[in-house]
PDBQT receptor file of N, H, CA, C and O in Angstrom, charges set to zero:
ATOM      1  N   UNK A   1      83.229 115.804  58.101  1.00  0.00    +0.000 N 
ATOM      2  CA  UNK A   1      83.130 114.733  56.970  1.00  0.00    +0.000 C 
ATOM      3  C   UNK A   1      83.339 113.770  56.709  1.00  0.00    +0.000 C 
ATOM      4  O   UNK A   1      84.427 113.579  57.252  1.00  0.00    +0.000 OA
ATOM      5  N   UNK A   2      83.055 112.835  56.178  1.00  0.00    +0.000 N 
ATOM      6  H   UNK A   2      82.171 112.990  55.737  1.00  0.00    +0.000 HD
ATOM      7  CA  UNK A   2      83.296 111.293  56.563  1.00  0.00    +0.000 C 
ATOM      8  C   UNK A   2      84.200 111.156  55.572  1.00  0.00    +0.000 C 
ATOM      9  O   UNK A   2      84.118 112.065  54.745  1.00  0.00    +0.000 OA
ATOM     10  N   UNK A   3      85.036 110.348  55.352  1.00  0.00    +0.000 N 
ATOM     11  H   UNK A   3      85.102 109.610  56.023  1.00  0.00    +0.000 HD
ATOM     12  CA  UNK A   3      86.413 109.911  54.613  1.00  0.00    +0.000 C 
ATOM     13  C   UNK A   3      85.310 109.738  53.621  1.00  0.00    +0.000 C 
ATOM     14  O   UNK A   3      85.420 110.685  52.843  1.00  0.00    +0.000 OA
ATOM     15  N   UNK A   4      84.323 109.006  53.279  1.00  0.00    +0.000 N 
ATOM     16  H   UNK A   4      84.234 108.237  53.912  1.00  0.00    +0.000 HD
ATOM     17  CA  UNK A   4      83.320 108.682  52.325  1.00  0.00    +0.000 C 
ATOM     18  C   UNK A   4      83.175 109.975  51.668  1.00  0.00    +0.000 C 
ATOM     19  O   UNK A   4      83.689 110.272  50.590  1.00  0.00    +0.000 OA
ATOM     20  N   UNK A   5      82.448 110.715  52.384  1.00  0.00    +0.000 N 
ATOM     21  H   UNK A   5      82.030 110.473  53.260  1.00  0.00    +0.000 HD
ATOM     22  CA  UNK A   5      81.873 111.816  51.880  1.00  0.00    +0.000 C 
ATOM     23  C   UNK A   5      82.983 112.587  50.628  1.00  0.00    +0.000 C 
ATOM     24  O   UNK A   5      82.862 112.849  49.431  1.00  0.00    +0.000 OA
ATOM     25  N   UNK A   6      84.179 112.776  51.751  1.00  0.00    +0.000 N 
ATOM     26  H   UNK A   6      84.278 112.564  52.723  1.00  0.00    +0.000 HD
ATOM     27  CA  UNK A   6      85.746 113.276  51.344  1.00  0.00    +0.000 C 
ATOM     28  C   UNK A   6      85.657 112.777  49.722  1.00  0.00    +0.000 C 
ATOM     29  O   UNK A   6      85.345 113.527  48.798  1.00  0.00    +0.000 OA
ATOM     30  N   UNK A   7      86.039 111.186  49.574  1.00  0.00    +0.000 N 
ATOM     31  H   UNK A   7      86.293 110.577  50.325  1.00  0.00    +0.000 HD
ATOM     32  CA  UNK A   7      85.856 110.491  48.551  1.00  0.00    +0.000 C 
ATOM     33  C   UNK A   7      85.309 111.146  47.096  1.00  0.00    +0.000 C 
ATOM     34  O   UNK A   7      85.741 111.516  46.004  1.00  0.00    +0.000 OA
ATOM     35  N   UNK A   8      83.814 111.004  47.999  1.00  0.00    +0.000 N 
ATOM     36  H   UNK A   8      83.463 110.703  48.886  1.00  0.00    +0.000 HD
ATOM     37  CA  UNK A   8      82.377 111.374  46.894  1.00  0.00    +0.000 C 
ATOM     38  C   UNK A   8      82.677 112.882  46.367  1.00  0.00    +0.000 C 
ATOM     39  O   UNK A   8      82.355 113.195  45.221  1.00  0.00    +0.000 OA
ATOM     40  N   UNK A   9      83.357 113.879  47.319  1.00  0.00    +0.000 N 
ATOM     41  H   UNK A   9      83.618 113.624  48.250  1.00  0.00    +0.000 HD
ATOM     42  CA  UNK A   9      83.306 115.057  46.535  1.00  0.00    +0.000 C 
ATOM     43  C   UNK A   9      84.554 114.772  45.594  1.00  0.00    +0.000 C 
ATOM     44  O   UNK A   9      84.439 114.535  44.392  1.00  0.00    +0.000 OA
ATOM     45  N   UNK A  10      85.671 114.818  46.230  1.00  0.00    +0.000 N 
ATOM     46  H   UNK A  10      85.765 115.010  47.207  1.00  0.00    +0.000 HD
ATOM     47  CA  UNK A  10      87.032 114.632  45.296  1.00  0.00    +0.000 C 
ATOM     48  C   UNK A  10      86.704 113.776  43.874  1.00  0.00    +0.000 C 
ATOM     49  O   UNK A  10      87.224 114.303  42.891  1.00  0.00    +0.000 OA
ATOM     50  N   UNK A  11      86.030 112.704  43.631  1.00  0.00    +0.000 N 
ATOM     51  H   UNK A  11      85.608 112.276  44.430  1.00  0.00    +0.000 HD
ATOM     52  CA  UNK A  11      85.620 111.964  42.694  1.00  0.00    +0.000 C 
ATOM     53  C   UNK A  11      84.505 113.390  41.677  1.00  0.00    +0.000 C 
ATOM     54  O   UNK A  11      84.658 113.702  40.496  1.00  0.00    +0.000 OA
ATOM     55  N   UNK A  12      83.433 113.990  42.706  1.00  0.00    +0.000 N 
ATOM     56  H   UNK A  12      83.308 113.737  43.666  1.00  0.00    +0.000 HD
ATOM     57  CA  UNK A  12      82.805 114.988  41.434  1.00  0.00    +0.000 C 
ATOM     58  C   UNK A  12      83.906 115.940  40.661  1.00  0.00    +0.000 C 
ATOM     59  O   UNK A  12      83.758 116.266  39.483  1.00  0.00    +0.000 OA
ATOM     60  N   UNK A  13      84.899 116.298  41.374  1.00  0.00    +0.000 N 
ATOM     61  H   UNK A  13      85.019 116.033  42.330  1.00  0.00    +0.000 HD
ATOM     62  CA  UNK A  13      85.949 117.601  41.115  1.00  0.00    +0.000 C 
ATOM     63  C   UNK A  13      86.748 116.866  39.639  1.00  0.00    +0.000 C 
ATOM     64  O   UNK A  13      87.020 117.400  38.564  1.00  0.00    +0.000 OA
ATOM     65  N   UNK A  14      86.991 115.331  40.152  1.00  0.00    +0.000 N 
ATOM     66  H   UNK A  14      86.770 114.897  41.025  1.00  0.00    +0.000 HD
ATOM     67  CA  UNK A  14      88.160 114.938  39.285  1.00  0.00    +0.000 C 
ATOM     68  C   UNK A  14      86.900 114.891  37.759  1.00  0.00    +0.000 C 
ATOM     69  O   UNK A  14      87.052 115.572  36.745  1.00  0.00    +0.000 OA
ATOM     70  N   UNK A  15      85.835 114.000  37.979  1.00  0.00    +0.000 N 
ATOM     71  H   UNK A  15      85.712 113.446  38.803  1.00  0.00    +0.000 HD
ATOM     72  CA  UNK A  15      84.772 113.693  36.991  1.00  0.00    +0.000 C 
ATOM     73  C   UNK A  15      84.845 115.469  36.079  1.00  0.00    +0.000 C 
ATOM     74  O   UNK A  15      85.374 115.694  34.991  1.00  0.00    +0.000 OA
ATOM     75  N   UNK A  16      84.237 116.310  36.848  1.00  0.00    +0.000 N 
ATOM     76  H   UNK A  16      83.807 116.127  37.732  1.00  0.00    +0.000 HD
ATOM     77  CA  UNK A  16      83.899 117.578  36.328  1.00  0.00    +0.000 C 
ATOM     78  C   UNK A  16      85.109 118.020  35.828  1.00  0.00    +0.000 C 
ATOM     79  O   UNK A  16      84.950 118.618  34.764  1.00  0.00    +0.000 OA
ATOM     80  N   UNK A  17      86.166 117.957  36.164  1.00  0.00    +0.000 N 
ATOM     81  H   UNK A  17      86.295 117.471  37.028  1.00  0.00    +0.000 HD
ATOM     82  CA  UNK A  17      87.498 118.651  35.587  1.00  0.00    +0.000 C 
ATOM     83  C   UNK A  17      87.867 117.703  34.129  1.00  0.00    +0.000 C 
ATOM     84  O   UNK A  17      87.989 118.128  32.980  1.00  0.00    +0.000 OA
ATOM     85  N   UNK A  18      87.962 116.631  34.509  1.00  0.00    +0.000 N 
ATOM     86  H   UNK A  18      87.863 116.286  35.443  1.00  0.00    +0.000 HD
ATOM     87  CA  UNK A  18      87.726 115.303  33.445  1.00  0.00    +0.000 C 
ATOM     88  C   UNK A  18      86.679 115.818  32.107  1.00  0.00    +0.000 C 
ATOM     89  O   UNK A  18      87.075 115.831  30.941  1.00  0.00    +0.000 OA
ATOM     90  N   UNK A  19      85.659 116.119  32.418  1.00  0.00    +0.000 N 
ATOM     91  H   UNK A  19      85.338 116.109  33.365  1.00  0.00    +0.000 HD
ATOM     92  CA  UNK A  19      85.086 116.432  31.003  1.00  0.00    +0.000 C 
ATOM     93  C   UNK A  19      84.930 117.669  30.754  1.00  0.00    +0.000 C 
ATOM     94  O   UNK A  19      84.334 117.885  29.698  1.00  0.00    +0.000 OA
ATOM     95  N   UNK A  20      85.287 118.674  31.413  1.00  0.00    +0.000 N 
ATOM     96  H   UNK A  20      85.771 118.498  32.270  1.00  0.00    +0.000 HD
ATOM     97  CA  UNK A  20      85.751 119.959  30.685  1.00  0.00    +0.000 C 
ATOM     98  C   UNK A  20      86.925 120.188  30.041  1.00  0.00    +0.000 C 
ATOM     99  O   UNK A  20      87.102 121.101  29.234  1.00  0.00    +0.000 OA
ATOM    100  N   UNK A  21      87.936 119.181  30.460  1.00  0.00    +0.000 N 
ATOM    101  H   UNK A  21      87.792 118.439  31.116  1.00  0.00    +0.000 HD
ATOM    102  CA  UNK A  21      89.094 118.957  29.727  1.00  0.00    +0.000 C 
ATOM    103  C   UNK A  21      89.125 117.656  28.671  1.00  0.00    +0.000 C 
ATOM    104  O   UNK A  21      90.198 117.386  28.130  1.00  0.00    +0.000 OA
ATOM    105  N   UNK A  22      88.299 117.099  28.472  1.00  0.00    +0.000 N 
ATOM    106  H   UNK A  22      87.427 117.317  28.911  1.00  0.00    +0.000 HD
ATOM    107  CA  UNK A  22      88.292 115.957  27.599  1.00  0.00    +0.000 C 
ATOM    108  C   UNK A  22      89.257 115.266  27.569  1.00  0.00    +0.000 C 
ATOM    109  O   UNK A  22      89.886 114.796  26.621  1.00  0.00    +0.000 OA
ATOM    110  N   UNK A  23      89.487 115.145  29.491  1.00  0.00    +0.000 N 
ATOM    111  H   UNK A  23      88.976 115.527  30.261  1.00  0.00    +0.000 HD
ATOM    112  CA  UNK A  23      90.479 114.038  29.510  1.00  0.00    +0.000 C 
ATOM    113  C   UNK A  23      89.534 112.307  30.431  1.00  0.00    +0.000 C 
ATOM    114  O   UNK A  23      89.216 112.096  31.601  1.00  0.00    +0.000 OA
ATOM    115  N   UNK A  24      89.440 111.709  29.531  1.00  0.00    +0.000 N 
ATOM    116  H   UNK A  24      89.699 111.881  28.581  1.00  0.00    +0.000 HD
ATOM    117  CA  UNK A  24      88.740 110.411  30.008  1.00  0.00    +0.000 C 
ATOM    118  C   UNK A  24      89.353 109.301  31.205  1.00  0.00    +0.000 C 
ATOM    119  O   UNK A  24      88.864 108.306  31.740  1.00  0.00    +0.000 OA
ATOM    120  N   UNK A  25      90.547 109.937  31.318  1.00  0.00    +0.000 N 
ATOM    121  H   UNK A  25      90.945 110.745  30.884  1.00  0.00    +0.000 HD
ATOM    122  CA  UNK A  25      91.216 108.762  31.962  1.00  0.00    +0.000 C 
ATOM    123  C   UNK A  25      90.305 109.784  33.813  1.00  0.00    +0.000 C 
ATOM    124  O   UNK A  25      89.634 109.254  34.699  1.00  0.00    +0.000 OA
ATOM    125  N   UNK A  26      90.709 111.180  33.681  1.00  0.00    +0.000 N 
ATOM    126  H   UNK A  26      91.254 111.611  32.962  1.00  0.00    +0.000 HD
ATOM    127  CA  UNK A  26      89.856 111.753  34.762  1.00  0.00    +0.000 C 
ATOM    128  C   UNK A  26      88.845 111.733  35.617  1.00  0.00    +0.000 C 
ATOM    129  O   UNK A  26      88.566 111.838  36.812  1.00  0.00    +0.000 OA
ATOM    130  N   UNK A  27      88.284 111.514  34.294  1.00  0.00    +0.000 N 
ATOM    131  H   UNK A  27      88.510 111.429  33.324  1.00  0.00    +0.000 HD
ATOM    132  CA  UNK A  27      86.965 111.751  34.502  1.00  0.00    +0.000 C 
ATOM    133  C   UNK A  27      86.435 110.092  35.212  1.00  0.00    +0.000 C 
ATOM    134  O   UNK A  27      85.565 109.894  36.061  1.00  0.00    +0.000 OA
ATOM    135  N   UNK A  28      87.377 109.017  34.455  1.00  0.00    +0.000 N 
ATOM    136  H   UNK A  28      88.083 109.178  33.765  1.00  0.00    +0.000 HD
ATOM    137  CA  UNK A  28      87.024 107.691  35.169  1.00  0.00    +0.000 C 
ATOM    138  C   UNK A  28      87.477 107.778  36.464  1.00  0.00    +0.000 C 
ATOM    139  O   UNK A  28      86.658 107.249  37.217  1.00  0.00    +0.000 OA
ATOM    140  N   UNK A  29      88.262 108.141  36.942  1.00  0.00    +0.000 N 
ATOM    141  H   UNK A  29      88.927 108.570  36.330  1.00  0.00    +0.000 HD
ATOM    142  CA  UNK A  29      89.217 108.021  37.846  1.00  0.00    +0.000 C 
ATOM    143  C   UNK A  29      88.144 108.853  39.287  1.00  0.00    +0.000 C 
ATOM    144  O   UNK A  29      88.178 108.559  40.482  1.00  0.00    +0.000 OA
ATOM    145  N   UNK A  30      87.389 109.789  38.681  1.00  0.00    +0.000 N 
ATOM    146  H   UNK A  30      87.361 110.027  37.710  1.00  0.00    +0.000 HD
ATOM    147  CA  UNK A  30      86.304 110.517  38.944  1.00  0.00    +0.000 C 
ATOM    148  C   UNK A  30      85.138 109.799  39.778  1.00  0.00    +0.000 C 
ATOM    149  O   UNK A  30      84.563 109.789  40.866  1.00  0.00    +0.000 OA
ATOM    150  N   UNK A  31      85.183 109.285  38.681  1.00  0.00    +0.000 N 
ATOM    151  H   UNK A  31      85.651 109.293  37.797  1.00  0.00    +0.000 HD
ATOM    152  CA  UNK A  31      83.570 107.776  38.972  1.00  0.00    +0.000 C 
ATOM    153  C   UNK A  31      84.266 107.025  40.136  1.00  0.00    +0.000 C 
ATOM    154  O   UNK A  31      83.805 106.978  41.277  1.00  0.00    +0.000 OA
ATOM    155  N   UNK A  32      85.088 106.611  39.851  1.00  0.00    +0.000 N 
ATOM    156  H   UNK A  32      85.462 106.649  38.925  1.00  0.00    +0.000 HD
ATOM    157  CA  UNK A  32      85.385 105.610  40.527  1.00  0.00    +0.000 C 
ATOM    158  C   UNK A  32      85.845 105.880  42.336  1.00  0.00    +0.000 C 
ATOM    159  O   UNK A  32      85.524 105.229  43.331  1.00  0.00    +0.000 OA
ATOM    160  N   UNK A  33      86.662 107.048  42.195  1.00  0.00    +0.000 N 
ATOM    161  H   UNK A  33      86.922 107.577  41.387  1.00  0.00    +0.000 HD
ATOM    162  CA  UNK A  33      86.573 107.592  43.753  1.00  0.00    +0.000 C 
ATOM    163  C   UNK A  33      85.006 108.080  44.039  1.00  0.00    +0.000 C 
ATOM    164  O   UNK A  33      84.673 107.728  45.171  1.00  0.00    +0.000 OA
ATOM    165  N   UNK A  34      84.194 108.626  43.497  1.00  0.00    +0.000 N 
ATOM    166  H   UNK A  34      84.464 108.911  42.577  1.00  0.00    +0.000 HD
ATOM    167  CA  UNK A  34      82.762 108.290  44.019  1.00  0.00    +0.000 C 
ATOM    168  C   UNK A  34      81.976 107.253  44.230  1.00  0.00    +0.000 C 
ATOM    169  O   UNK A  34      80.897 107.171  44.815  1.00  0.00    +0.000 OA
ATOM    170  N   UNK A  35      82.936 106.098  43.439  1.00  0.00    +0.000 N 
ATOM    171  H   UNK A  35      83.813 106.164  42.963  1.00  0.00    +0.000 HD
ATOM    172  CA  UNK A  35      81.992 104.857  43.735  1.00  0.00    +0.000 C 
ATOM    173  C   UNK A  35      82.682 104.332  45.611  1.00  0.00    +0.000 C 
ATOM    174  O   UNK A  35      81.999 103.981  46.573  1.00  0.00    +0.000 OA
ATOM    175  N   UNK A  36      84.062 104.464  45.532  1.00  0.00    +0.000 N 
ATOM    176  H   UNK A  36      84.616 104.749  44.751  1.00  0.00    +0.000 HD
ATOM    177  CA  UNK A  36      84.717 104.194  46.509  1.00  0.00    +0.000 C 
ATOM    178  C   UNK A  36      84.157 104.704  47.504  1.00  0.00    +0.000 C 
ATOM    179  O   UNK A  36      83.633 103.944  48.318  1.00  0.00    +0.000 OA
ATOM    180  N   UNK A  37      84.107 106.469  47.756  1.00  0.00    +0.000 N 
ATOM    181  H   UNK A  37      84.532 107.087  47.094  1.00  0.00    +0.000 HD
ATOM    182  CA  UNK A  37      83.244 106.582  48.883  1.00  0.00    +0.000 C 
ATOM    183  C   UNK A  37      81.963 106.339  49.254  1.00  0.00    +0.000 C 
ATOM    184  O   UNK A  37      81.589 106.453  50.421  1.00  0.00    +0.000 OA
ATOM    185  N   UNK A  38      80.999 105.891  48.025  1.00  0.00    +0.000 N 
ATOM    186  H   UNK A  38      81.303 105.798  47.077  1.00  0.00    +0.000 HD
ATOM    187  CA  UNK A  38      80.119 105.694  48.881  1.00  0.00    +0.000 C 
ATOM    188  C   UNK A  38      80.227 104.096  49.731  1.00  0.00    +0.000 C 
ATOM    189  O   UNK A  38      79.573 103.727  50.706  1.00  0.00    +0.000 OA
ATOM    190  N   UNK A  39      81.181 103.429  49.045  1.00  0.00    +0.000 N 
ATOM    191  H   UNK A  39      81.713 103.729  48.253  1.00  0.00    +0.000 HD
ATOM    192  CA  UNK A  39      80.756 102.104  49.391  1.00  0.00    +0.000 C 
ATOM    193  C   UNK A  39      81.414 102.145  51.037  1.00  0.00    +0.000 C 
ATOM    194  O   UNK A  39      81.041 101.369  51.917  1.00  0.00    +0.000 OA
ATOM    195  N   UNK A  40      82.442 103.200  51.223  1.00  0.00    +0.000 N 
ATOM    196  H   UNK A  40      82.745 103.830  50.509  1.00  0.00    +0.000 HD
ATOM    197  CA  UNK A  40      83.104 103.358  52.650  1.00  0.00    +0.000 C 
ATOM    198  C   UNK A  40      81.797 104.286  53.687  1.00  0.00    +0.000 C 
ATOM    199  O   UNK A  40      81.699 104.206  54.912  1.00  0.00    +0.000 OA
ATOM    200  N   UNK A  41      81.277 104.781  53.141  1.00  0.00    +0.000 N 
ATOM    201  H   UNK A  41      81.357 104.846  52.147  1.00  0.00    +0.000 HD
ATOM    202  CA  UNK A  41      79.719 105.396  53.515  1.00  0.00    +0.000 C 
ATOM    203  C   UNK A  41      79.074 103.810  54.309  1.00  0.00    +0.000 C 
ATOM    204  O   UNK A  41      78.986 103.547  55.509  1.00  0.00    +0.000 OA
ATOM    205  N   UNK A  42      78.743 103.058  53.233  1.00  0.00    +0.000 N 
ATOM    206  H   UNK A  42      78.815 103.272  52.259  1.00  0.00    +0.000 HD
ATOM    207  CA  UNK A  42      77.617 101.947  53.270  1.00  0.00    +0.000 C 
ATOM    208  C   UNK A  42      78.633 101.210  54.701  1.00  0.00    +0.000 C 
ATOM    209  O   UNK A  42      78.244 100.781  55.787  1.00  0.00    +0.000 OA
ATOM    210  N   UNK A  43      79.861 101.296  54.189  1.00  0.00    +0.000 N 
ATOM    211  H   UNK A  43      80.177 101.645  53.307  1.00  0.00    +0.000 HD
ATOM    212  CA  UNK A  43      80.620 100.046  55.308  1.00  0.00    +0.000 C 
ATOM    213  C   UNK A  43      80.377 100.833  56.293  1.00  0.00    +0.000 C 
ATOM    214  O   UNK A  43      79.625 100.188  57.023  1.00  0.00    +0.000 OA
ATOM    215  N   UNK A  44      80.622 102.168  56.901  1.00  0.00    +0.000 N 
ATOM    216  H   UNK A  44      81.233 102.692  56.308  1.00  0.00    +0.000 HD
ATOM    217  CA  UNK A  44      80.376 102.783  58.249  1.00  0.00    +0.000 C 
ATOM    218  C   UNK A  44      79.055 102.653  58.686  1.00  0.00    +0.000 C 
ATOM    219  O   UNK A  44      78.822 102.127  59.774  1.00  0.00    +0.000 OA
ATOM    220  N   UNK A  45      78.256 103.027  58.040  1.00  0.00    +0.000 N 
ATOM    221  H   UNK A  45      78.445 103.454  57.156  1.00  0.00    +0.000 HD
ATOM    222  CA  UNK A  45      77.000 102.941  58.477  1.00  0.00    +0.000 C 
ATOM    223  C   UNK A  45      76.647 101.630  58.812  1.00  0.00    +0.000 C 
ATOM    224  O   UNK A  45      75.824 101.692  59.725  1.00  0.00    +0.000 OA
ATOM    225  N   UNK A  46      76.961 100.094  58.401  1.00  0.00    +0.000 N 
ATOM    226  H   UNK A  46      77.630 100.043  57.659  1.00  0.00    +0.000 HD
ATOM    227  CA  UNK A  46      76.857  99.465  58.694  1.00  0.00    +0.000 C 
ATOM    228  C   UNK A  46      77.238  99.081  60.222  1.00  0.00    +0.000 C 
ATOM    229  O   UNK A  46      76.557  98.769  61.199  1.00  0.00    +0.000 OA
ATOM    230  N   UNK A  47      78.931  99.276  59.949  1.00  0.00    +0.000 N 
ATOM    231  H   UNK A  47      79.485  99.529  59.155  1.00  0.00    +0.000 HD
ATOM    232  CA  UNK A  47      79.597  98.917  61.467  1.00  0.00    +0.000 C 
ATOM    233  C   UNK A  47      78.388  99.817  62.330  1.00  0.00    +0.000 C 
ATOM    234  O   UNK A  47      77.643  99.059  62.951  1.00  0.00    +0.000 OA
ATOM    235  N   UNK A  48      78.163 100.801  62.437  1.00  0.00    +0.000 N 
ATOM    236  H   UNK A  48      78.769 101.416  61.932  1.00  0.00    +0.000 HD
ATOM    237  CA  UNK A  48      77.421 101.418  63.436  1.00  0.00    +0.000 C 
ATOM    238  C   UNK A  48      76.531 100.883  63.705  1.00  0.00    +0.000 C 
ATOM    239  O   UNK A  48      76.726 100.297  64.770  1.00  0.00    +0.000 OA
ATOM    240  N   UNK A  49      74.936 100.619  63.078  1.00  0.00    +0.000 N 
ATOM    241  H   UNK A  49      74.778 101.095  62.212  1.00  0.00    +0.000 HD
ATOM    242  CA  UNK A  49      74.255  99.668  63.381  1.00  0.00    +0.000 C 
ATOM    243  C   UNK A  49      74.327  98.326  63.889  1.00  0.00    +0.000 C 
ATOM    244  O   UNK A  49      73.347  97.945  64.529  1.00  0.00    +0.000 OA
ATOM    245  N   UNK A  50      75.450  97.396  63.708  1.00  0.00    +0.000 N 
ATOM    246  H   UNK A  50      76.246  97.705  63.188  1.00  0.00    +0.000 HD
ATOM    247  CA  UNK A  50      75.961  96.424  64.164  1.00  0.00    +0.000 C 
ATOM    248  C   UNK A  50      76.758  96.672  65.516  1.00  0.00    +0.000 C 
ATOM    249  O   UNK A  50      76.918  95.790  66.360  1.00  0.00    +0.000 OA
ATOM    250  N   UNK A  51      77.347  98.261  65.654  1.00  0.00    +0.000 N 
ATOM    251  H   UNK A  51      77.217  98.977  64.968  1.00  0.00    +0.000 HD
ATOM    252  CA  UNK A  51      78.079  98.575  67.550  1.00  0.00    +0.000 C 
ATOM    253  C   UNK A  51      76.624  98.803  68.152  1.00  0.00    +0.000 C 
ATOM    254  O   UNK A  51      76.272  98.066  69.073  1.00  0.00    +0.000 OA
ATOM    255  N   UNK A  52      75.677  99.882  67.634  1.00  0.00    +0.000 N 
ATOM    256  H   UNK A  52      75.964 100.481  66.886  1.00  0.00    +0.000 HD
ATOM    257  CA  UNK A  52      74.065  99.761  68.232  1.00  0.00    +0.000 C 
ATOM    258  C   UNK A  52      73.459  98.596  68.827  1.00  0.00    +0.000 C 
ATOM    259  O   UNK A  52      73.169  98.505  70.020  1.00  0.00    +0.000 OA
ATOM    260  N   UNK A  53      73.237  97.491  67.736  1.00  0.00    +0.000 N 
ATOM    261  H   UNK A  53      73.473  97.565  66.767  1.00  0.00    +0.000 HD
ATOM    262  CA  UNK A  53      72.745  96.533  68.072  1.00  0.00    +0.000 C 
ATOM    263  C   UNK A  53      74.182  95.656  69.565  1.00  0.00    +0.000 C 
ATOM    264  O   UNK A  53      73.515  95.902  70.569  1.00  0.00    +0.000 OA
ATOM    265  N   UNK A  54      74.589  95.432  69.738  1.00  0.00    +0.000 N 
ATOM    266  H   UNK A  54      75.131  95.232  68.921  1.00  0.00    +0.000 HD
ATOM    267  CA  UNK A  54      75.777  94.759  70.397  1.00  0.00    +0.000 C 
ATOM    268  C   UNK A  54      75.525  95.681  71.900  1.00  0.00    +0.000 C 
ATOM    269  O   UNK A  54      75.421  95.168  73.014  1.00  0.00    +0.000 OA
ATOM    270  N   UNK A  55      75.461  97.109  71.601  1.00  0.00    +0.000 N 
ATOM    271  H   UNK A  55      75.545  97.526  70.696  1.00  0.00    +0.000 HD
ATOM    272  CA  UNK A  55      75.571  97.740  72.713  1.00  0.00    +0.000 C 
ATOM    273  C   UNK A  55      74.097  97.581  73.514  1.00  0.00    +0.000 C 
ATOM    274  O   UNK A  55      74.157  97.472  74.738  1.00  0.00    +0.000 OA
ATOM    275  N   UNK A  56      73.005  97.567  72.976  1.00  0.00    +0.000 N 
ATOM    276  H   UNK A  56      72.957  97.655  71.981  1.00  0.00    +0.000 HD
ATOM    277  CA  UNK A  56      71.768  97.079  73.074  1.00  0.00    +0.000 C 
ATOM    278  C   UNK A  56      71.608  95.883  73.932  1.00  0.00    +0.000 C 
ATOM    279  O   UNK A  56      70.892  95.897  74.933  1.00  0.00    +0.000 OA
ATOM    280  N   UNK A  57      72.297  94.815  73.522  1.00  0.00    +0.000 N 
ATOM    281  H   UNK A  57      72.878  94.804  72.708  1.00  0.00    +0.000 HD
ATOM    282  CA  UNK A  57      72.248  93.464  74.480  1.00  0.00    +0.000 C 
ATOM    283  C   UNK A  57      72.487  93.142  75.516  1.00  0.00    +0.000 C 
ATOM    284  O   UNK A  57      72.293  91.976  75.860  1.00  0.00    +0.000 OA
TER     285      UNK A  57
């Protein structure tokens, strides 16, 4: 599991816990963690594509 996927999972857990307990701050942190995880995955995928392109040259 990538770091991005782990952040997304952690975020989903935080968001769900915040929703269950009524803790808006925890819910917001969960959404932030999910967004950060998605961004990490996007950057990793882009970097992998660049590496593959460079190796083909």
